C-alpha positions as CSV (number, residue, x, y, z in Angstrom):
1,X,64.2,205.4,212.1
2,X,67.2,203.6,213.5
3,X,68.8,200.6,211.8
4,X,67.6,198.0,214.2
5,X,64.0,199.1,213.9
6,X,64.2,199.1,210.1
7,X,65.7,195.6,210.2
8,X,63.0,194.3,212.6
9,X,60.3,195.9,210.3
10,X,61.9,194.4,207.2
11,X,62.2,190.9,208.7
12,X,58.5,191.0,209.9
13,X,57.4,191.8,206.4
14,X,59.7,189.1,204.9
15,X,58.8,186.3,207.3
16,X,55.2,187.0,208.3
17,X,52.2,188.2,206.3
18,X,51.4,190.9,208.9
19,X,52.4,192.4,212.2
20,X,49.2,190.8,213.6
21,X,50.5,187.3,212.6
22,X,54.0,188.1,214.0
23,X,52.4,189.3,217.3
24,X,50.3,186.2,217.6
25,X,53.3,183.9,216.8
26,X,55.5,185.4,219.6
27,X,52.6,186.2,222.0
28,X,53.2,189.9,222.3
29,X,50.4,192.4,221.9
30,X,50.1,193.7,218.4
31,X,49.8,197.3,219.7
32,X,53.1,196.9,221.5
33,X,54.9,195.9,218.3
34,X,53.2,198.6,216.2
35,X,54.2,201.3,218.8
36,X,57.7,200.0,218.9
37,X,58.0,200.0,215.1
38,X,56.6,203.6,215.0
39,X,58.7,205.0,217.8
40,X,61.8,202.8,217.5
41,X,62.4,199.5,219.2
42,X,65.0,201.1,221.5
43,X,62.2,202.4,223.6
44,X,60.6,199.0,224.1
45,X,61.2,196.7,227.1
46,X,64.5,194.8,226.7
47,X,62.9,191.4,227.0
48,X,60.3,192.3,224.3
49,X,63.1,193.4,221.9
50,X,65.1,190.2,222.6
51,X,62.0,188.0,222.1
52,X,61.2,189.8,218.8
53,X,64.8,189.6,217.5
54,X,65.1,186.0,218.5
55,X,62.0,185.1,216.6
56,X,63.3,187.0,213.5
57,X,66.8,185.6,213.6
58,X,68.4,188.9,214.5
59,X,71.4,188.6,216.9
60,X,72.0,191.4,219.3
61,X,75.4,192.4,220.8
62,X,75.2,193.9,224.3
63,X,78.7,195.4,224.2
64,X,78.6,197.4,221.1
65,X,75.0,198.1,220.2
66,X,75.7,196.3,217.0
67,X,73.2,193.7,215.8
68,X,73.5,191.1,213.1
69,X,70.8,189.5,211.1
70,X,71.3,185.9,209.7
71,X,72.8,187.1,206.4
72,X,75.5,189.3,208.2
73,X,76.3,186.5,210.6
74,X,76.7,184.0,207.7
75,X,79.0,186.3,205.8
76,X,81.3,186.7,208.9
77,X,81.4,183.0,209.4
78,X,82.3,182.4,205.7
79,X,84.9,185.1,205.8
80,X,86.5,183.5,208.9
81,X,87.0,180.3,206.9
82,X,88.8,181.9,204.0
83,X,92.6,181.8,203.5
84,X,94.6,185.0,203.0
85,X,93.9,185.1,199.3
86,X,90.2,184.6,199.8
87,X,90.0,187.4,202.4
88,X,92.0,189.7,200.1
89,X,89.5,189.0,197.3
90,X,86.5,189.6,199.4
91,X,87.9,192.9,200.8
92,X,88.7,194.0,197.2
93,X,85.2,193.2,196.0
94,X,83.6,194.9,199.0
95,X,85.7,198.0,198.5
96,X,84.8,198.2,194.8
97,X,81.0,197.7,195.5
98,X,81.0,200.2,198.3
99,X,82.5,202.8,196.1
100,X,80.1,202.0,193.3
101,X,77.2,202.4,195.7
102,X,78.5,205.7,196.8
103,X,78.8,206.8,193.1
104,X,82.6,207.3,193.3
105,X,84.3,207.7,189.9
106,X,86.0,204.6,188.5
107,X,89.5,206.2,188.8
108,X,89.0,206.4,192.5
109,X,87.9,202.7,192.6
110,X,91.2,201.7,190.9
111,X,93.2,203.8,193.4
112,X,91.3,202.2,196.3
113,X,92.2,198.7,195.0
114,X,95.9,199.7,194.7
115,X,95.8,200.6,198.5
116,X,94.7,197.2,199.6
117,X,97.5,195.2,201.0
118,X,97.7,191.6,199.8
119,X,98.9,189.5,202.8
120,X,99.3,186.4,200.5
121,X,101.8,187.9,198.0
122,X,101.2,188.7,194.4
123,X,97.7,189.9,193.5
124,X,97.7,187.8,190.3
125,X,98.3,184.4,192.0
């Protein structure tokens, strides 16, 4: 199952009690939504996908095929407001957490942190 379909499915579960309630709320046949979730929303009519994503707070990008849910959008907004030191800190934490999630040994995590360039000067400021 593709990432967009998984996100749509997850948001329906999170925001609505059932697909039936979601379908009624956005005035799309329940069978259409169930079929799309089973086969992948990429095979659905474009306007249906847009309507579903809008109702769920999922932003679609036509140029890259990338989509953002509300959480990703907020993180990008917050990141844009940070100064150099803040962006350095967020990148460092993200790198460490990504490596942890990939079960990379701690020594590799330390090496990855050493590779991060600090645009604001000394890492210990």
